[in-house]
C-alpha positions in Angstrom: 20.3 -17.7 2.0 20.7 -14.0 3.7 18.9 -11.1 1.9 19.9 -7.5 2.8 17.2 -4.9 3.0 19.1 -1.7 2.9 16.8 0.3 5.0 14.7 0.0 8.0 11.5 -2.1 7.7 8.4 -0.3 6.7 5.3 0.2 9.2 3.3 -1.7 6.8 3.8 -5.2 7.5 3.4 -6.6 4.0 6.9 -7.9 4.0 6.5 -9.3 7.4 3.8 -11.7 5.8 6.3 -13.0 3.3 9.3 -13.1 5.7 7.2 -15.5 8.1 7.0 -18.0 5.3 10.4 -17.5 3.5 13.4 -19.9 3.7 15.7 -16.7 3.5 17.0 -14.7 6.3 16.0 -11.1 5.9 18.3 -8.4 7.4 17.3 -4.9 7.7 19.9 -2.2 8.5 21.5 1.0 7.3 23.0 0.7 3.6 26.6 1.2 5.1 26.1 -2.1 7.0 26.3 -4.5 3.8 28.3 -7.5 4.0 29.7 -9.6 1.0 28.3 -12.7 2.4 24.7 -11.3 1.4 23.5 -13.1 -1.6 20.6 -10.8 -2.5 20.1 -7.0 -1.6 16.3 -6.4 -2.0 15.1 -2.7 -2.0 11.6 -2.1 -1.5 11.5 1.9 -0.7 14.4 3.8 -2.4 13.6 6.8 -0.3 14.0 4.7 3.0 17.5 4.2 2.3 18.1 7.9 3.1 15.5 7.8 5.8 12.8 9.5 3.7 15.1 12.6 3.3 16.3 13.6 -0.3 19.7 12.7 -0.9 22.5 15.2 -2.0 24.4 14.5 -5.1 27.5 13.4 -3.0 25.1 10.9 -1.3 23.9 9.8 -4.4 27.6 9.1 -5.8 28.3 7.4 -2.5 25.5 5.0 -3.0 26.1 4.2 -6.4 29.8 3.2 -5.6 28.3 1.0 -2.7 25.8 -0.6 -5.1 28.7 -1.5 -7.7 30.6 -3.1 -4.7 27.6 -5.0 -3.7 27.3 -6.3 -7.4 30.6 -8.1 -7.2 29.1 -10.6 -4.5 25.1 -10.0 -4.8 22.1 -9.6 -6.9 20.2 -6.4 -6.6 16.5 -7.0 -6.6 14.1 -4.0 -6.7 10.4 -4.9 -5.4 8.7 -2.2 -7.5 6.0 -0.9 -5.0 5.8 2.3 -7.0 7.4 4.3 -9.9 8.1 7.4 -7.7 7.8 8.6 -4.1 4.2 8.9 -2.9 4.6 12.5 -1.4 7.1 13.6 -3.8 5.3 16.2 -6.1 8.4 17.9 -7.4 10.3 14.7 -8.1 13.1 15.3 -5.7 13.5 11.7 -5.4 13.6 11.0 -9.2 17.6 10.6 -9.4 17.5 8.0 -6.5 14.7 6.2 -8.3 16.8 6.1 -11.6 19.9 4.9 -9.8 18.1 2.0 -8.6 16.6 1.3 -12.0 20.1 1.3 -13.5 21.7 -1.1 -11.5 18.9 -3.6 -10.6 19.7 -7.2 -11.5 16.0 -8.2 -11.0 12.7 -6.5 -10.6 9.9 -7.9 -8.6 6.5 -6.4 -10.3 3.3 -6.4 -8.4 1.3 -7.1 -11.5 1.7 -7.3 -15.3 0.7 -3.5 -15.7 4.1 -2.7 -14.1 6.0 -5.1 -16.0 4.7 -4.1 -19.5 4.8 -0.3 -18.8 8.2 0.0 -16.9 10.3 -3.0 -18.0 12.0 -0.5 -20.3 13.3 1.6 -17.7 15.9 -1.2 -16.6 18.9 -2.7 -18.3 18.4 -5.2 -21.1 20.0 -8.0 -18.7 17.6 -7.2 -15.9 15.2 -10.1 -15.1 11.7 -9.5 -14.3 9.1 -11.4 -12.5 5.5 -10.8 -11.4 4.6 -11.7 -7.8 1.5 -10.1 -6.3 1.2 -8.4 -3.0 0.3 -11.1 -0.2 -2.8 -11.1 1.7 -2.4 -10.0 5.5 -2.8 -13.6 6.6 -1.4 -12.6 10.0 -4.3 -10.3 10.7 -7.0 -12.6 10.3 -6.0 -15.2 12.8 -5.1 -14.8 16.4 -4.2 -11.2 16.0 -4.9 -9.3 19.3 -7.9 -6.7 18.7 -8.6 -3.6 20.5 -12.0 -1.8 20.4 -12.1 1.1 17.7 -15.2 2.6 19.0 -14.2 2.6 22.5 -10.8 4.5 21.9 -12.5 7.1 19.8 -15.8 7.1 21.6 -17.7 6.3 18.7 -21.3 4.8 18.7 -21.4 2.7 15.3 -24.4 0.4 16.1 -26.6 0.0 13.0 -24.4 2.2 11.0 -23.2 1.4 7.3 -19.6 1.9 8.0 -17.6 3.2 5.1 -13.8 3.2 5.8 -10.6 4.3 4.2 -7.4 2.9 5.5 -3.9 4.2 5.1 -2.8 7.6 4.6 -4.6 10.2 2.5 -1.8 11.5 0.0 -3.5 14.3 -2.0 -6.4 16.5 -2.4 -7.8 14.4 -5.4 -7.9 11.5 -3.2 -9.9 13.5 -0.8 -12.4 14.5 -3.3 -12.6 10.8 -4.6 -13.6 9.7 -1.0 -16.3 12.4 -0.5 -17.8 11.6 -4.1 -18.1 7.9 -3.4 -19.5 8.5 0.2 -21.9 10.9 -1.1 -23.3 8.7 -3.6 -23.9 5.8 -1.2 -27.7 5.4 -1.0 -27.8 4.4 2.6 -29.3 6.9 5.1 -27.1 5.3 8.3 -23.8 5.5 6.4 -20.8 6.7 8.5 -17.4 7.5 7.0 -14.1 6.9 9.0 -10.8 8.0 7.6 -7.9 7.5 10.5 -5.2 9.3 8.6 -7.1 12.2 6.7 -5.3 15.4 5.7 -1.7 14.1 6.3 -0.4 15.3 3.2 -1.3 18.8 4.1 2.0 19.8 6.1 1.6 22.6 8.7 4.3 24.9 9.2 6.8 23.9 12.0 6.3 27.2 13.9 2.7 26.6 14.3 1.9 26.1 18.1 0.1 22.6 18.9 -3.0 24.6 20.0 -3.2 26.3 16.6 -2.7 23.1 14.9 -5.8 21.7 16.4 -7.7 24.8 15.2 -6.2 24.4 11.8 -7.3 20.7 11.6 -10.8 21.6 12.5 -11.0 24.5 10.1 -9.9 21.9 7.4 -12.3 19.5 8.4 -15.2 22.0 8.1 -14.2 23.2 4.7 -13.6 19.9 3.4 -16.7 18.0 4.8 -19.3 20.7 4.1 -22.2 19.8 3.7 -21.9 16.6 5.6 -22.8 16.6 9.3 -20.3 15.7 12.1 -22.5 12.7 13.1 -21.9 11.3 9.6 -18.0 11.0 9.8 -15.1 10.6 11.9 -11.4 11.6 10.8 -8.1 11.4 12.6 -4.6 12.6 11.8 -2.2 9.8 12.6 -1.2 6.2 11.8 -3.5 3.8 13.5 -2.1 0.8 15.5 -2.9 -2.3 13.7 -4.9 -3.8 16.7 -7.4 -1.0 16.3 -7.2 -1.2 12.5 -8.2 -4.7 12.3 -11.3 -4.0 14.5 -12.3 -1.3 12.1 -11.8 -3.3 9.0 -13.7 -6.2 10.4 -16.7 -4.2 11.2 -16.6 -2.0 8.0 -19.5 -2.5 5.5 -17.7 -0.9 2.4 -13.8 -0.2 2.0 -12.9 2.7 -0.4 -9.4 2.4 -2.2 -8.7 6.2 -3.0 -5.5 5.8 -5.0 -5.4 7.5 -8.1 -1.9 7.5 -9.3 -0.3 4.5 -7.6 0.8 1.3 -9.0 -0.2 -0.5 -6.2 -2.2 -0.4 -2.8 -1.9 -2.8 0.1 -5.2 -1.5 1.1 -6.8 -3.7 -1.6 -5.2 -6.9 -0.2 -6.4 -5.8 3.3 -9.9 -5.8 2.0 -9.3 -9.1 0.3 -8.0 -10.5 3.8 -11.2 -9.4 5.5 -13.5 -10.3 2.3 -14.9 -6.8 2.2 -16.8 -5.1 -0.7 -14.4 -2.4 -2.0 -14.6 0.6 -4.4 -11.5 0.2 -6.4 -10.2 2.8 -9.0 -9.3 1.5 -12.5 -5.6 2.3 -12.1 -2.1 0.4 -12.1 -1.9 -3.1 -10.9 -5.1 -2.7 -9.0 -7.2 -3.3 -12.1 -5.5 -6.7 -12.6 -6.5 -7.9 -9.3 -10.0 -6.5 -9.3 -10.7 -8.1 -12.6 -9.3 -11.5 -11.4 -11.9 -11.3 -8.7 -14.6 -10.1 -10.9 -14.9 -6.9 -8.7 -16.4 -3.8 -10.1 -13.9 -1.0 -11.3 -14.3 2.8 -10.9 -13.5 4.2 -14.3 -12.6 7.9 -13.3 -13.2 9.0 -17.1 -16.6 7.4 -17.5 -17.6 8.2 -13.8 -19.4 5.0 -13.3 -20.0 5.7 -9.6 -23.5 4.7 -9.2 -22.8 1.2 -11.3 -19.9 0.4 -9.2 -21.3 1.3 -5.8 -24.4 -0.7 -6.5 -22.5 -3.7 -7.3 -20.1 -3.5 -4.4 -23.1 -3.0 -2.0 -24.8 -6.2 -3.4 -21.6 -8.3 -3.1 -22.1 -9.2 0.6 -25.8 -9.8 0.3 -25.0 -12.6 -2.4 -22.6 -14.4 0.0 -20.1 -13.8 -2.7 -17.2 -13.9 -0.4 -18.1 -17.6 0.6 -18.2 -19.0 -2.8 -15.8 -21.9 -3.8 -14.7 -19.9 -6.8 -13.7 -16.7 -4.7 -12.0 -18.9 -1.9 -9.8 -20.7 -4.4 -9.0 -17.6 -6.1 -7.5 -16.2 -2.8 -5.1 -19.1 -2.5 -3.0 -17.3 -5.2 -2.5 -14.4 -2.8 -1.6 -16.3 0.3 1.5 -15.2 2.1 3.0 -18.7 1.9 2.5 -18.7 -1.9 4.0 -15.4 -2.4 7.2 -16.1 0.0 7.7 -19.2 -2.2 7.8 -17.2 -5.4 10.3 -14.7 -3.7 12.5 -17.6 -2.8 12.4 -19.1 -6.2 13.3 -15.8 -8.1 16.1 -15.1 -5.6 17.6 -18.6 -6.2 17.2 -17.9 -10.1 19.2 -14.9 -10.0 22.1 -16.4 -7.8 22.5 -18.8 -10.7 22.9 -16.2 -13.3 26.7 -15.2 -13.6 
């Protein structure tokens, strides 16, 4: 079966995990390159269809006409990674998201929270299924690893390393990271955030040397009263070979998402069996409760309780127990790929 993805592959490799085990042939290309031999059109990130640029009304009308043509030969499947664009505070992509919702024949939700909350946004004939985010199985086998400490000239020996993987998307996420880190009762704690402050867009006319100065001012203002010897921040996507080394050597992983439905960082932490600080939001809640992980309730502000439990998990060999390892089987990439394939086949049979 040929599955057409009408946008380029995202740098997050979660879909690669599924593709490796799937019996389907996934084709990534510009949406104008559709062929009527494709049985499934699988959209993961609506914004990526227009290369993360807000489409005009004319472009939206053109896309809608193409989708109507696609539906003559294919089923449109939307993998609901999130209900809105991560960086779109002004909802400029809202019409694009609504267009996909309007014409979807099937929706893959990454948790029951998503299904129950957003099923009503789709047509009554739309088919829904819950298929979790897969583990990053490819990263825990023979994946090439590069030395994170050496690259960034850090000395992390005997440090309690607290890492935050992925882009930081808002000031609220920054505040959450600092609040959690400051409450960790370890004198040798060290905070690493490879993609800090990316949400703060600098004017294009800023010369490069001023950008560096601006970053340092940002860092000073937001990190005070932390000392420089307690943290390391960078401002760009970190290559997977360095990221794997960082996660493997982390003592604790913070998931800073406050408004997202899902976060691949949770499954990254699961892949490497790491204690995590997980906010009680979206589909994250369901996965955390499944593994009996403590949840950070932002209204109750139960920081101390959650941090204490998370720090004790590793000491109790929690991640080596038979119960935990059996539960992880549900999220293996091979299991998730089979669920994708089954859902695609079911949709094709519906006339």
